[in-house]
C-alpha positions as semicolon CSV with decimal commas, in nm:
position;residue;x (nm);y (nm);z (nm)
1;M;-3,173;-2,203;-2,974
2;K;-2,905;-2,443;-2,853
3;N;-2,698;-2,210;-2,635
4;G;-2,944;-1,949;-2,509
5;L;-2,806;-1,603;-2,435
6;V;-2,452;-1,686;-2,326
7;K;-2,356;-1,344;-2,192
8;S;-2,481;-0,987;-2,191
9;Y;-2,266;-0,675;-2,171
10;P;-2,345;-0,324;-2,048
11;S;-2,451;-0,053;-2,289
12;L;-2,217;0,245;-2,314
13;R;-2,333;0,533;-2,091
14;K;-2,026;0,758;-2,077
15;N;-1,779;0,918;-2,315
16;I;-1,465;0,708;-2,371
17;A;-1,150;0,707;-2,585
18;C;-0,963;0,422;-2,750
19;D;-0,712;0,339;-3,022
20;I;-0,939;0,099;-3,211
21;L;-1,319;0,092;-3,220
22;I;-1,475;-0,223;-3,364
23;V;-1,833;-0,189;-3,483
24;G;-2,006;-0,527;-3,490
25;G;-1,997;-0,801;-3,228
26;G;-2,023;-1,114;-3,437
27;I;-1,751;-1,366;-3,510
28;T;-1,562;-1,121;-3,734
29;G;-1,569;-0,852;-3,467
30;A;-1,449;-1,098;-3,204
31;L;-1,156;-1,204;-3,422
32;M;-1,060;-0,842;-3,489
33;A;-1,093;-0,752;-3,121
34;Y;-0,858;-1,035;-3,030
35;E;-0,607;-0,941;-3,301
36;F;-0,584;-0,571;-3,213
37;S;-0,605;-0,615;-2,836
38;R;-0,317;-0,862;-2,827
39;A;-0,116;-0,626;-3,050
40;G;-0,131;-0,367;-2,773
41;Y;-0,406;-0,136;-2,899
42;K;-0,663;-0,008;-2,653
43;T;-0,969;-0,165;-2,813
44;V;-1,345;-0,117;-2,773
45;L;-1,617;-0,321;-2,939
46;I;-1,982;-0,215;-2,972
47;D;-2,288;-0,392;-3,108
48;K;-2,640;-0,263;-3,154
49;R;-2,786;-0,600;-3,046
50;D;-2,677;-0,870;-2,806
51;V;-2,336;-1,000;-2,905
52;G;-2,341;-1,271;-3,169
53;T;-2,711;-1,248;-3,249
54;G;-2,677;-1,123;-3,607
55;S;-2,548;-1,347;-3,885
56;T;-2,320;-1,529;-3,641
57;C;-2,604;-1,716;-3,476
58;A;-2,755;-1,801;-3,818
59;T;-2,442;-1,939;-3,981
60;T;-2,415;-2,312;-4,044
61;A;-2,037;-2,275;-3,995
62;M;-1,904;-2,488;-4,278
63;I;-1,540;-2,381;-4,251
64;Q;-1,391;-2,428;-4,598
65;Y;-1,102;-2,300;-4,805
66;E;-1,309;-2,336;-5,123
67;L;-1,472;-2,022;-5,256
68;D;-1,811;-1,998;-5,421
69;E;-1,600;-1,929;-5,730
70;S;-1,402;-2,234;-5,844
71;L;-1,025;-2,209;-5,865
72;H;-1,012;-2,270;-6,241
73;S;-1,273;-1,999;-6,298
74;L;-1,087;-1,758;-6,069
75;I;-0,765;-1,826;-6,261
76;D;-0,940;-1,728;-6,584
77;K;-1,060;-1,402;-6,425
78;L;-0,764;-1,297;-6,210
79;G;-0,463;-1,488;-6,333
80;R;-0,295;-1,793;-6,183
81;D;-0,078;-1,624;-5,919
82;Q;-0,359;-1,420;-5,765
83;A;-0,620;-1,697;-5,777
84;V;-0,390;-1,961;-5,630
85;G;-0,269;-1,711;-5,369
86;I;-0,626;-1,654;-5,252
87;Y;-0,695;-2,027;-5,224
88;E;-0,365;-2,079;-5,037
89;G;-0,455;-1,795;-4,803
90;A;-0,790;-1,956;-4,733
91;I;-0,626;-2,290;-4,652
92;Q;-0,390;-2,115;-4,410
93;A;-0,690;-1,941;-4,251
94;V;-0,872;-2,268;-4,181
95;N;-0,559;-2,404;-4,017
96;K;-0,508;-2,079;-3,825
97;L;-0,861;-2,099;-3,686
98;T;-0,819;-2,455;-3,561
99;H;-0,484;-2,359;-3,405
100;L;-0,644;-2,057;-3,236
101;V;-0,921;-2,269;-3,085
102;D;-0,671;-2,531;-2,964
103;S;-0,418;-2,284;-2,822
104;L;-0,678;-2,083;-2,630
105;K;-0,866;-2,400;-2,527
106;I;-1,197;-2,260;-2,651
107;E;-1,493;-2,495;-2,608
108;C;-1,696;-2,445;-2,927
109;G;-1,735;-2,792;-3,073
110;L;-1,468;-2,741;-3,337
111;L;-1,398;-3,050;-3,546
112;E;-1,141;-3,068;-3,823
113;K;-1,299;-3,236;-4,123
114;Q;-1,254;-3,331;-4,484
115;S;-1,464;-3,163;-4,751
116;L;-1,642;-3,338;-5,039
117;L;-1,762;-3,138;-5,339
118;F;-1,970;-3,380;-5,547
119;A;-2,129;-3,359;-5,891
120;H;-2,501;-3,286;-5,896
121;K;-2,547;-3,433;-6,245
122;V;-2,349;-3,594;-6,526
123;A;-2,311;-3,263;-6,708
124;D;-2,119;-3,123;-6,408
125;V;-1,844;-3,386;-6,412
126;E;-1,627;-3,228;-6,682
127;S;-1,609;-2,893;-6,500
128;L;-1,552;-3,066;-6,166
129;R;-1,265;-3,271;-6,312
130;K;-1,114;-2,949;-6,443
131;E;-1,141;-2,801;-6,094
132;F;-0,973;-3,109;-5,948
133;E;-0,679;-3,075;-6,189
134;S;-0,648;-2,702;-6,114
135;R;-0,630;-2,762;-5,740
136;K;-0,388;-3,051;-5,781
137;M;-0,154;-2,841;-5,999
138;A;-0,172;-2,565;-5,735
139;G;-0,036;-2,810;-5,477
140;I;-0,363;-2,848;-5,287
141;S;-0,414;-3,191;-5,128
142;V;-0,716;-3,335;-5,312
143;N;-0,834;-3,675;-5,434
144;W;-1,083;-3,761;-5,707
145;L;-1,354;-4,010;-5,607
146;G;-1,563;-4,185;-5,870
147;K;-1,937;-4,226;-5,828
148;E;-1,896;-4,580;-5,692
149;E;-1,642;-4,472;-5,430
150;V;-1,855;-4,174;-5,320
151;A;-2,147;-4,413;-5,277
152;S;-1,951;-4,680;-5,091
153;R;-1,769;-4,439;-4,857
154;F;-2,050;-4,193;-4,784
155;G;-2,376;-4,338;-4,914
156;I;-2,417;-4,040;-5,148
157;I;-2,571;-4,067;-5,492
158;S;-2,355;-3,858;-5,724
159;E;-2,141;-3,865;-6,037
160;G;-1,812;-3,831;-5,849
161;G;-1,641;-3,561;-5,648
162;I;-1,335;-3,385;-5,507
163;L;-1,227;-3,486;-5,156
164;S;-1,016;-3,223;-4,978
165;D;-0,818;-3,269;-4,658
166;V;-0,884;-2,919;-4,520
167;G;-1,213;-2,820;-4,355
168;A;-1,381;-2,780;-4,019
169;S;-1,704;-2,700;-3,840
170;L;-1,778;-2,526;-3,513
171;D;-2,041;-2,347;-3,306
172;A;-1,975;-1,992;-3,424
173;Y;-2,197;-1,832;-3,160
174;Q;-2,022;-2,014;-2,875
175;F;-1,681;-1,939;-3,027
176;T;-1,760;-1,567;-3,051
177;H;-1,857;-1,540;-2,686
178;A;-1,563;-1,748;-2,567
179;L;-1,311;-1,545;-2,769
180;L;-1,452;-1,216;-2,643
181;E;-1,441;-1,342;-2,285
182;Y;-1,078;-1,448;-2,327
183;T;-0,985;-1,114;-2,482
184;T;-1,159;-0,905;-2,214
185;N;-0,995;-1,104;-1,937
186;T;-0,647;-1,117;-2,094
187;Y;-0,612;-0,789;-2,284
188;A;-0,870;-0,558;-2,120
189;L;-1,096;-0,539;-2,425
190;Q;-1,409;-0,333;-2,353
191;V;-1,738;-0,464;-2,495
192;Y;-2,071;-0,278;-2,502
193;D;-2,391;-0,423;-2,643
194;H;-2,718;-0,245;-2,724
195;T;-2,501;0,049;-2,829
196;K;-2,563;0,165;-3,184
197;M;-2,337;0,397;-3,381
198;T;-2,558;0,680;-3,510
199;D;-2,304;0,899;-3,690
200;V;-1,933;0,977;-3,715
201;Q;-1,733;1,299;-3,733
202;H;-1,403;1,233;-3,907
203;G;-1,111;1,442;-3,782
204;H;-0,758;1,463;-3,918
205;A;-0,627;1,185;-3,695
206;K;-0,933;1,092;-3,490
207;N;-1,292;0,982;-3,534
208;F;-1,571;1,085;-3,301
209;V;-1,851;0,830;-3,291
210;N;-2,193;0,923;-3,155
211;T;-2,414;0,647;-3,019
212;D;-2,784;0,607;-2,950
213;T;-2,695;0,590;-2,578
214;A;-2,583;0,956;-2,588
215;A;-2,219;0,857;-2,544
216;V;-1,930;0,968;-2,763
217;I;-1,635;0,744;-2,850
218;E;-1,310;0,913;-2,951
219;C;-1,101;0,667;-3,147
220;G;-0,796;0,658;-3,369
221;K;-0,933;0,397;-3,612
222;I;-1,272;0,237;-3,676
223;I;-1,295;-0,126;-3,787
224;Y;-1,632;-0,212;-3,941
225;T;-1,724;-0,580;-3,906
226;T;-2,094;-0,541;-3,975
227;G;-2,123;-0,796;-4,256
228;Y;-2,411;-0,754;-4,498
229;E;-2,549;-0,471;-4,281
230;S;-2,264;-0,258;-4,413
231;H;-2,505;-0,179;-4,694
232;E;-2,655;0,066;-4,444
233;V;-2,319;0,247;-4,424
234;I;-2,174;0,210;-4,774
235;R;-2,419;0,333;-5,032
236;S;-2,218;0,227;-5,338
237;N;-2,279;-0,116;-5,485
238;I;-2,067;-0,368;-5,295
239;G;-2,268;-0,679;-5,375
240;K;-2,616;-0,819;-5,352
241;L;-2,807;-0,958;-5,056
242;I;-2,935;-1,314;-5,065
243;S;-3,177;-1,505;-4,845
244;T;-3,069;-1,855;-4,745
245;Y;-3,225;-2,143;-4,552
246;A;-3,113;-2,416;-4,315
247;C;-3,265;-2,709;-4,131
248;V;-3,132;-2,938;-3,859
249;S;-3,259;-3,289;-3,791
250;E;-3,356;-3,465;-3,473
251;P;-3,058;-3,656;-3,325
252;L;-2,988;-3,991;-3,484
253;D;-2,890;-4,297;-3,283
254;Y;-2,573;-4,341;-3,488
255;L;-2,380;-4,168;-3,765
256;P;-2,077;-4,338;-3,921
257;P;-1,737;-4,166;-3,879
258;S;-1,715;-4,110;-4,255
259;L;-2,012;-3,873;-4,227
260;M;-1,912;-3,715;-3,897
261;N;-1,565;-3,630;-4,027
262;T;-1,668;-3,470;-4,358
263;I;-1,859;-3,166;-4,478
264;F;-2,053;-3,201;-4,804
265;W;-2,170;-2,973;-5,084
266;N;-2,259;-3,021;-5,446
267;T;-2,241;-2,845;-5,781
268;E;-2,609;-2,756;-5,797
269;D;-2,686;-2,385;-5,835
270;P;-2,756;-2,279;-5,566
271;Y;-2,567;-2,564;-5,408
272;L;-2,699;-2,802;-5,145
273;Y;-2,470;-2,854;-4,845
274;F;-2,481;-3,057;-4,526
275;R;-2,273;-3,162;-4,229
276;M;-2,313;-3,356;-3,907
277;T;-2,316;-3,201;-3,561
278;M;-2,152;-3,323;-3,241
279;D;-2,489;-3,434;-3,103
280;N;-2,558;-3,662;-3,403
281;R;-2,781;-3,426;-3,595
282;I;-2,765;-3,355;-3,966
283;L;-2,760;-2,990;-4,069
284;I;-2,857;-2,907;-4,428
285;G;-2,869;-2,574;-4,605
286;G;-2,920;-2,401;-4,936
287;E;-3,226;-2,305;-5,141
288;D;-3,094;-1,949;-5,172
289;E;-3,322;-1,675;-5,303
290;D;-3,208;-1,353;-5,466
291;F;-3,386;-1,108;-5,235
292;K;-3,343;-0,966;-4,884
293;N;-3,694;-0,887;-4,751
294;P;-3,702;-1,045;-4,401
295;E;-4,080;-1,101;-4,392
296;R;-4,090;-1,254;-4,739
297;R;-3,781;-1,459;-4,654
298;D;-3,925;-1,601;-4,333
299;D;-4,261;-1,680;-4,494
300;L;-4,081;-1,938;-4,707
301;I;-3,915;-2,130;-4,422
302;E;-4,164;-2,419;-4,415
303;Q;-4,158;-2,455;-4,794
304;K;-3,779;-2,441;-4,802
305;E;-3,753;-2,699;-4,524
306;N;-3,955;-2,942;-4,734
307;E;-3,735;-2,876;-5,039
308;L;-3,412;-2,920;-4,844
309;V;-3,525;-3,249;-4,689
310;K;-3,642;-3,377;-5,027
311;K;-3,305;-3,295;-5,186
312;F;-3,115;-3,453;-4,899
313;H;-3,311;-3,779;-4,925
314;K;-3,242;-3,784;-5,299
315;V;-2,864;-3,773;-5,252
316;M;-2,856;-3,979;-4,929
317;P;-3,146;-4,224;-4,952
318;G;-3,003;-4,445;-4,679
319;V;-3,033;-4,185;-4,400
320;K;-3,370;-4,082;-4,259
321;F;-3,384;-3,708;-4,194
322;I;-3,653;-3,592;-3,951
323;A;-3,661;-3,211;-3,937
324;D;-3,637;-3,060;-3,589
325;F;-3,579;-2,687;-3,647
326;S;-3,547;-2,461;-3,951
327;W;-3,443;-2,102;-3,998
328;A;-3,350;-1,839;-4,254
329;G;-3,073;-1,584;-4,282
330;T;-2,932;-1,317;-4,509
331;F;-2,580;-1,292;-4,649
332;G;-2,396;-1,074;-4,896
333;A;-2,245;-1,196;-5,222
334;T;-2,002;-1,024;-5,457
335;K;-1,960;-1,076;-5,831
336;D;-1,619;-1,240;-5,789
337;S;-1,704;-1,423;-5,461
338;L;-1,426;-1,233;-5,283
339;P;-1,463;-1,026;-4,966
340;Y;-1,396;-0,657;-4,916
341;A;-1,112;-0,567;-4,682
342;G;-0,923;-0,248;-4,608
343;E;-0,989;0,122;-4,640
344;H;-1,281;0,285;-4,818
345;P;-1,216;0,626;-4,979
346;D;-1,528;0,781;-4,825
347;Y;-1,437;0,695;-4,464
348;P;-1,113;0,842;-4,322
349;N;-0,932;0,652;-4,046
350;S;-1,164;0,356;-4,109
351;Y;-1,127;-0,001;-4,228
352;F;-1,373;-0,271;-4,328
353;M;-1,368;-0,649;-4,307
354;L;-1,668;-0,779;-4,497
355;G;-1,647;-1,154;-4,550
356;F;-1,916;-1,180;-4,814
357;G;-1,992;-1,516;-4,973
358;G;-2,030;-1,874;-4,861
359;N;-1,714;-1,890;-4,651
360;G;-1,722;-1,563;-4,462
361;I;-1,565;-1,710;-4,148
362;T;-1,257;-1,815;-4,344
363;F;-1,229;-1,464;-4,490
364;S;-1,267;-1,314;-4,142
365;V;-0,972;-1,517;-4,015
366;M;-0,769;-1,397;-4,313
367;G;-0,882;-1,045;-4,223
368;M;-0,704;-1,055;-3,888
369;E;-0,364;-1,022;-4,054
370;I;-0,492;-0,813;-4,345
371;L;-0,633;-0,534;-4,129
372;S;-0,352;-0,557;-3,876
373;D;-0,112;-0,488;-4,162
374;A;-0,334;-0,211;-4,299
375;V;-0,351;-0,022;-3,970
376;A;0,024;-0,062;-3,914
377;G;0,105;0,051;-4,269
378;R;0,253;-0,283;-4,371
379;R;0,216;-0,423;-4,721
380;N;-0,027;-0,711;-4,769
381;K;-0,119;-0,846;-5,111
382;F;-0,475;-0,918;-5,001
383;L;-0,534;-0,547;-4,944
384;D;-0,505;-0,516;-5,320
385;Y;-0,696;-0,835;-5,402
386;F;-0,989;-0,747;-5,172
387;R;-0,993;-0,368;-5,218
388;F;-1,305;-0,159;-5,273
389;G;-1,353;-0,052;-5,634
390;R;-1,164;-0,348;-5,778
């Protein structure tokens, strides 16, 4: 709605060959295309829609290192070394993304921010304090704010919270288009939209991909970056699909720097989250529902808008939120809140990067190195942590 259709690409109308075929032209596909193209692989990207018009244009782009699963809970499930390693990898990914935007001079409204996770109710404080201690012992830069300090600094009604130094926000749709443009101009990436993969013949060392445009793509490796739509490819249970909702306000005359420079979320289940935009709007999201039906999902948008605004006013009574535009989206969630990355036993010469969960963009940035190592045959601990069938 903000950007319009930034760029269109041709559909594929002839047979071609490449080293790497990326299926999915959202932010994950753009990151993978950049990674493999600059590594010297002849790379092609296809998307069945216009580029960036799947989940990428629906994301609220809260760039966080925190997982939907708390660190102390993940330690209990996976052990300290693995859990802390995943959180450290996520922190590095947030920093890597900001460095990438700066180094390539991509105009996408990226702002580095702090992140405040605040207690929804008194009963949540004990668990949140435990999470604070776990992060602190892991060497993560965090501070505990009492309820009075949260109120004085941010105007938020809460029972206290964890303030982290690492976080960011950006326009994911604009970033995707800008990164693809840079990669096509610099590394000869080929991009084709309105080109749908219909089936694949797996050879010993090659894949042959048929498309709905009657073209065939011969490729050495396939990288699937199709997000929750990978459920159409992988029939085994890889997680559940969830409907989520978001609403953005009309521009405000003024927002204090403390709000502009921080992203916020709470311990409610499902959690409420919000951030400020560069044009002085407030963006809020949450109210997740455990189903995927698009018609049923979209029928609830007006109701969910009212609920989100009501919740926002309850935690920030000093800021008047006037809704301007609301929307819904679908995302995938796994039992352990971790993504899937690497090979799948049913798909030879193929790799997946599925950043399921609330911080899929962070996982996608991690996936650049993970899949680069996988294709090159290098060891990477995250290939084990994020493997299928774990």
